Structure formats: C-alpha cells, structure tokens
C-alpha positions in Angstrom: 260.3 179.4 -23.8 261.4 183.3 -22.8 262.4 184.6 -19.5 258.7 186.4 -19.3 257.4 183.0 -20.3 259.9 181.2 -17.4 258.4 183.2 -14.5 255.1 182.8 -15.2 254.7 179.2 -15.8 256.5 179.2 -11.8 255.3 181.4 -10.8 251.4 179.6 -11.8 253.0 176.6 -10.0 254.3 178.8 -6.8 250.5 180.4 -6.4 249.3 177.0 -6.8 251.3 175.1 -4.2 251.9 177.3 -2.2 249.3 180.4 -1.7 248.4 183.2 -3.2 248.4 185.6 -0.9 251.7 183.7 0.5 253.9 184.0 -2.1 255.9 187.2 -2.6 258.0 188.4 -5.3 261.0 187.9 -3.6 260.4 184.0 -3.4 260.1 183.7 -7.2 262.8 186.2 -7.3 264.8 183.6 -5.6 263.3 180.7 -6.7 263.9 181.9 -10.3 267.8 182.9 -9.4 266.4 186.4 -11.6 266.7 189.6 -9.3 263.7 191.0 -7.9 264.3 194.3 -10.0 263.8 192.6 -13.3 260.9 190.7 -12.3 259.0 194.8 -11.6 261.0 195.7 -14.7 259.1 193.0 -16.7 255.6 192.5 -15.2 255.1 195.9 -13.1 253.9 194.6 -10.0 252.7 191.5 -8.3 249.1 192.1 -9.6 250.6 191.5 -12.9 252.3 189.0 -12.6 249.6 187.1 -11.0 247.0 188.1 -13.3 249.3 186.3 -16.0 249.9 183.6 -13.8 246.2 182.9 -13.3 245.8 183.3 -16.7 248.1 180.5 -17.9 246.9 178.0 -15.4 243.0 178.5 -16.3 244.8 178.0 -19.9 246.2 174.9 -19.2 243.1 173.7 -17.6 241.2 174.2 -21.0 243.9 172.2 -22.8 243.4 169.5 -20.6 240.1 169.1 -20.7 240.4 169.6 -24.3 243.3 166.6 -24.6 240.9 164.9 -21.8 237.5 164.7 -24.7 239.9 164.4 -27.4 239.2 160.4 -28.1 235.6 160.9 -27.2 233.0 158.8 -29.4 230.5 162.0 -29.6 229.9 164.9 -28.8 227.9 163.6 -25.7 230.7 161.9 -24.3 232.9 164.6 -24.9 230.4 166.9 -23.0 231.1 164.0 -19.9 234.3 163.8 -20.0 235.0 167.9 -20.2 232.3 168.2 -17.0 234.3 165.5 -15.0 237.3 167.1 -15.2 235.5 170.3 -13.9 234.5 168.7 -10.9 237.8 167.0 -10.4 239.6 170.2 -10.5 236.9 172.0 -8.2 238.3 172.0 -4.9 241.6 173.3 -6.3 239.6 176.1 -8.2 237.2 177.2 -5.7 240.0 177.5 -2.9 242.5 179.8 -5.5 239.3 181.9 -6.7 238.7 182.3 -3.1 242.1 184.0 -2.2 241.8 185.7 -5.4 238.8 187.0 -4.2 239.7 188.0 -0.9 243.1 189.5 -2.1 242.8 190.7 -5.5 239.9 191.6 -6.5 240.2 193.0 -9.8 242.5 190.2 -10.9 239.5 188.2 -9.8 237.1 189.9 -11.8 238.7 189.9 -14.7 239.5 186.3 -15.0 236.4 185.1 -13.8 234.6 187.0 -17.0 237.3 186.6 -19.3 237.2 182.6 -18.3 233.3 182.8 -18.7 233.8 183.8 -22.2 235.9 181.4 -23.6 233.9 178.2 -21.6 230.6 179.9 -22.7 232.4 179.8 -26.4 233.7 175.8 -25.9 230.0 174.8 -24.3 228.2 176.7 -27.2 230.2 174.7 -29.9 229.5 171.5 -28.2 226.2 171.8 -28.0 225.7 173.1 -31.5 227.8 170.4 -32.8 225.1 167.6 -30.3 222.2 169.4 -32.5 224.3 168.8 -35.7 225.1 165.3 -35.2 220.8 165.1 -34.1 221.6 164.3 -30.5 220.2 167.5 -29.2 216.6 169.2 -30.1 217.1 171.9 -32.0 215.1 174.3 -30.3 216.4 174.2 -27.4 217.8 178.2 -26.1 221.2 177.3 -26.4 222.9 180.7 -23.9 220.2 179.5 -21.6 221.8 176.0 -21.7 225.1 177.0 -21.0 223.7 179.2 -18.1 221.7 176.2 -16.1 225.2 174.4 -16.9 227.9 176.8 -15.0 225.2 177.9 -12.2 224.4 174.2 -12.0 228.7 173.9 -11.4 228.6 176.7 -9.3 226.1 175.9 -6.3 227.5 172.4 -6.2 230.9 173.7 -5.1 230.1 176.8 -3.4 227.5 175.9 -1.7 227.6 171.8 -1.1 226.3 172.7 2.6 223.3 173.8 1.8 222.4 171.7 -1.4 224.0 168.0 -1.1 222.3 165.8 0.3 224.4 163.9 3.1 226.4 161.5 1.6 226.3 162.2 -1.4 229.5 163.8 -3.1 229.7 167.0 -5.5 230.7 164.6 -8.6 227.8 162.3 -7.9 225.6 164.8 -8.0 226.5 166.8 -10.4 226.2 163.9 -12.7 222.8 162.9 -11.9 222.3 166.8 -12.6 224.0 167.3 -15.4 222.2 163.6 -16.3 218.8 164.6 -16.2 219.6 168.0 -17.8 220.6 166.4 -21.0 218.1 164.3 -20.9 215.1 166.5 -21.3 217.3 168.2 -24.5 217.8 165.1 -26.2 216.6 163.3 -29.6 216.4 159.6 -29.2 219.5 158.8 -30.3 220.8 161.1 -27.8 219.3 159.4 -24.4 220.7 156.6 -26.1 224.4 158.1 -25.4 223.0 159.7 -22.3 222.9 156.5 -20.3 225.8 155.0 -22.3 227.7 157.8 -20.6 226.2 157.3 -16.9 227.5 153.7 -17.2 231.1 154.4 -18.0 231.5 158.4 -15.7 228.7 158.0 -12.7 231.2 157.5 -10.0 230.7 154.1 -8.0 228.8 153.9 -4.8 230.4 153.1 -1.4 229.4 149.2 -1.4 229.5 148.8 -5.4 
C-alpha cells in the first residue's frame, strides 16, 4: 500500500466514525504521523481527499456485497443477499450522504452519479443472468426494473416516516416489496425460488 492509499484508507475510517464535518486535515495528519503539508501536496485540499476516501468507502461496500453473495445457489438468491446488505448499511450510508449533501454538495453529487452507474451495471448483470437462466421473463424492461428497485430503497430509507406502516421495520418492508416485485417478473421456476428466498432471508417478526 502506498502512502497515498494508506492516507485515503485512514481518512475514510475517520470520516465514517467521527463525522465528515468534524474531521480536519490536522486530525488526519496527526493520526497518520505525517505533516499537513504532505496532505496538501498529495491531495490539494480536504474536499479532494474526502472524495477519494468516500469513493474508497463505497467501493469497499461493493466488494463486501459481492463477497456476501458469492456463495448464492442462484442469481435470485444473490440479489436477495445483495439487497439485504444494502438495507443493513442503509442507516450509515444515509447519514454519510446527508452530511455530504449539506457540507460538500459537489462531492455528494459526484459520488451519487458515479455510484448509481456502478450499482445499475451490477444489477443489470444479475437481471440479465436471471433471464438467461430462465428465472425472469424475457419481456421485462431492465432499465425500468432497476429504477423501481433503486427508488424503492431510497423511499424506504429517506421517507420512512411517510411510507412505513407503524411497527414495520425498513428491512421487513423492503423484503416484502422486493419479493412482490420479483414475483411479477419471474417465471414459474423463479417464483419457486422467490418463496425459498423469503423463507431464508425475511426478517423474523417480534414474537416469532
């Protein structure tokens, strides 16, 4: 790992744990035992370092999700695993993106735009594999399907006070909505696997 990579990784940990606004270049330099001048020579300013640190954070999350779904028996199970990871991380990511939007809007916009491209590409590959494997009908519009999933996740996490029934968790709502969505685009074999995934990955209700 180069010095620049080490600084980016440490800055990422500090931004995530301490808050984007509160971490100063002085704090990063002190934590790493380097001069502040070195930071400015390598990155120019805090905003540039913040972008690289958050880009690293979101790439680490993509790698974690890929690893979590690597053992899936089929692409539907992989999708449920990936979307489950998304919901597990939703509170942290919602907080980070909220702080970025408030204090560093240019960084927020760039990360959101680039992250959307990567996420949509990953989901498109999985949906195409589902079609090829005979789990999804061939007539679905993949771009529309991805948008539905993306905006469903956003609505549940960003406006849960408006959309979630009382007593229902974000994850429970998401699993229910996503499973209903996949039932609508699945073949007979896909339907069987959706039910199997529900048994495995639906969160247990209190008292069960």
